[in-house]
N, C-alpha and C positions, 0 to 999 in steps of 0.2 A: 868769458865775454856774456853779459846777461841780453836774456831775448826777453820779447814781448810778442803777442800779435799785434797789428795795425786792427785797430776797430771795424772797416771797412772788408774783414777777413772774417769775420766772424761769423755772418749767415752763410756763409760757401763750407766753413767748417762743420758749424754744426749740420748742416741739411747733409753732407756726406758721410758722416758718424753717425747718424740715424738709416739712412738708407744701410750701410754696412751694416749694424746691426739687425736689421729686418732681417739682410737674406742670410744671417749666420747660420739658420736651419734648413733653409731650400737652396741658395748657392752659392755654395761654400766659396767657389772662385770665383765669381763676380764681387764676393765681401770681400775678399781678397782686395780687392783690383780696387773696391771704395776707398778700405783702409790706408792704400798705399798712397790713392791722389789726396785723403785727408792730410796725410803727413805733406804731401807737396806743396798743398794751400797754404799748412802751419809756414813751411818752410818758404813760401813765396812768398807771405804778407806779414815774414817775421820785422822785429821791430826793435832791433837793439839799442844798447844805451850807448852813447858815444863820447870821449872828448873832446868838448870845444874848446878852442884858443880861446882867452878870456881878453885880450889882444882884439884892438878894431885889427881882421886883415879881411880877407875876398877866400872864403872856403868855398869847397865844392858843395852846389845843390844836389848834387846825387850822387850813387857809387854808380860805378861802370868804367867804361874805356873811353879816353878822349880819341876820339876817331880825329880832329879839326881844328886847329890854332891859325889864326887869320886875321888882318885888316881885313874890314868890310864898313862901307856906306851906313851910317844910322839906320836902322830899319824906320820902315814908316810908319811906325806907333810912337817911334819918340820923334816931335818938330826939333829935329836937330840939322845942321851941316857939319857936324864933327866926325871923324872916324870914331869907328869903335872895337875894341879885339873881339872877335866869336871865338866861342869856346864850346865845343859840342860834345856830350857825353854819351854813347850808345849803352843801354841797360839791358842785357841779356833777362833770359827769366831766370839765372840764375843768382842776379844780381837784389842789393836789399831795394826796395821801390818806393822806399819813403824818403820823399824830397823837403829838403831841408834850404833856411833862408841863409843866402852868402854873406851876410852883410847885417848889421844894423842900420835902421832906417825907418822909414813910414811908405805905403805903400798909395801909390797914386795913381794905379788905373789896374785894373783887370778885366782883359779882353778877351771872353771864348768865340774860337774858330770853327764853325761844320768845315769837314772837308773829308780829305781820303786816306787809304789804309795803306800808303807803302810800306816796304822795310823803314824802320829807322834807320838804320846807318846807311840807307840813301840823301845825296845830297837835297833833293829836291823836297824831303820831307820836311825840311825846314820852312817851306812858303807852300806846300800844297796837302799836309795831313794836316788831321784834325789835330787842335792844338788851343794851348791858355795862354796868352800874352799876360805878365804883371813886371808893372814899371816900380822900382824900388825905389825912393830918394834917398840920396847916404847922408851924415851927419856931414858932410864937402857941400851939399845942396846938389849932387853930381848926380843922374839918371842911368841906374843898370837896368837892363832887360832878363827878366827867367822866360822862360820859352819851354813849357811844356807839352810834348809832341807824343800821339798817341801814334803805334807803329802797327806791323802787321797783323799782331794778334791781340795787341790790346784795344781795347774801345770803350774804354772811360778814364777819364781823367777825373780824376775828385783834387783840388783847391779849399781850403780851408782859412782862406783869408779875405778880407775884404777892404775897399778904397778907403784912404785915411785911417787903415791901423797900424797901428807902432809896431815894431817887428825887431826880431833880436838875432843876431847873428848862430848860427846852429841848430835855431829853433825847428820844431816840422812845422810843414805847412802843407801838404799835400801827398798823394802818391798817383800812380800811375797804374793800371792795373797789367798783365803779363806782356814784358816787353815793350820798352821804350826808350826815347831819347831827350836830354833837358838840354839846351840852348843856353850860355850864358852869355850876355854880350855888358860888356866895361868900355870904360873910357879908354881909349889906344895912347893914353901916358901912364896907361898900369903896364907894366912888365908881367907878363905870365910868367909861373913860376914852376909848370910843368910842359911837357913835351907830348906830341900825337903817339899814341901807342901805350900811353902811361894809363896804370890802374888808378884811380882817384876813391876815398870814400868819401860817403856826405858828411859834412860838418866837420871833419880831421882833416883833410888833405886842405893845405894852401896853396889856390890857384894864382893870386896875386899879393902883394906886401905895399898898397899905395903909401903910406905913414912911415916905412922905411924903416919897421923897428930892428932889432939885433937879435933880440933875447926872448921869445916866450916865456912868461915867470909860473903862468899857471895855466889850467884847464877846468870846466864844468862841465860834468858828467849829467847828461842830458838824453 
């Protein structure tokens, strides 16, 4: 697997490496601690190449563990009386934290909300934690919602997309630093293809198959 480091990680990596090098002649143990911290930062901000299905599917927006799947009312940001399927993915500090677009479409709204920093595995983090809501309209004119949620340790959500921007399945769109959660809301006519407790991979794991594609013939690496 090919790895690179996300742009957000470079400043942390360079600072810890410089400190580690400066401390070598004077505080060797402290220097080793900062070298170890540099390795952890590289590991946390790793950004692996992924094989994205070429067919139009719903792929996971994040790496992590599925902690909830269920039918819910449409979130307030979506002006609809329809029901949605909510899929929650918890990211530990050991998961890749780069977020990816779940399907092709156009970004209709990006809404950042200040909030608290409960453990991202708690249900109340969905509506009380600091978060970023993204409405994505797909090729069938259906609205999906991606929510980046800050966690107990996470203190910054990075989102690199804008309203009215065309986006593509599996492409990177942001990162949540140091432990977090991503909620995906899809129309309730979509049948989830994952289960609670399952580990998913951002951009690769298929969460739903709305077009009932029987065979995935190819993939692209990004």
